[in-house]
C-alpha positions in Angstrom: 36.2 40.7 30.3 36.1 38.8 27.0 36.6 35.5 28.6 33.8 36.0 31.0 31.4 37.0 28.2 32.4 34.0 26.1 31.9 31.7 29.1 28.5 33.1 30.1 27.5 33.1 26.4 28.4 29.4 26.1 26.5 28.6 29.2 23.4 30.2 27.7 23.9 28.3 24.5 24.4 25.1 26.5 21.2 25.8 28.4 19.3 26.2 25.1 20.6 22.9 23.9 19.6 21.3 27.1 16.2 22.8 26.8 15.9 21.4 23.3 16.5 17.9 24.6 14.5 18.2 27.9 11.3 20.0 26.9 8.2 17.9 26.2 6.7 19.4 23.1 7.7 21.4 20.1 6.5 24.8 21.1 8.4 24.8 24.4 11.5 23.5 22.6 11.3 26.5 20.2 10.8 28.9 23.1 13.7 27.5 25.2 16.1 27.3 22.2 15.2 30.6 20.7 15.7 32.7 23.8 18.7 31.1 25.3 20.7 30.8 22.1 20.0 34.3 21.1 21.3 35.7 24.3 24.3 33.4 24.3 25.1 34.3 20.7 24.8 38.0 21.6 27.3 37.6 24.5 29.7 35.7 22.4 29.4 38.2 19.6 30.1 41.2 21.9 33.1 39.3 23.3 34.5 38.7 19.8 33.9 42.3 18.9 35.9 43.4 21.9 38.7 40.9 21.1 39.0 42.0 17.5 38.4 45.7 18.1 35.4 45.7 15.7 32.5 46.4 18.0 30.6 48.3 15.3 30.5 45.3 13.0 29.5 43.1 16.0 26.7 45.4 16.9 25.4 45.4 13.3 25.4 41.6 13.2 23.7 41.6 16.6 21.0 43.9 15.4 20.3 41.6 12.5 20.2 38.5 14.8 17.8 40.2 17.2 15.5 41.0 14.3 15.6 37.6 12.6 15.8 35.1 15.5 12.4 35.9 17.1 10.8 36.1 13.6 12.0 32.7 12.6 10.9 31.2 16.0 7.4 32.8 15.5 7.1 31.5 11.9 8.2 28.0 12.9 5.6 28.0 15.7 2.9 29.3 13.5 3.6 26.7 10.9 3.2 23.9 13.4 -0.1 25.3 14.7 -1.6 25.4 11.2 -1.4 21.6 10.7 
């Protein structure tokens, strides 16, 4: 199970990196990277929590990432629009 979660998570992170390179403008790059890498990181974090038997710590970190990642993407997009 852990190997599958790591593999799928790394596919999402790879898709986010591909979106960073392929998208035409900054806002779509932020969107593609923010969504895909957050989901990929979450899957990898759950897999590592299962591997190390510390799922509560992994869920705490995941909660923090789910709070801060969309916020940073929004602030970055808002700062580009104000110029």
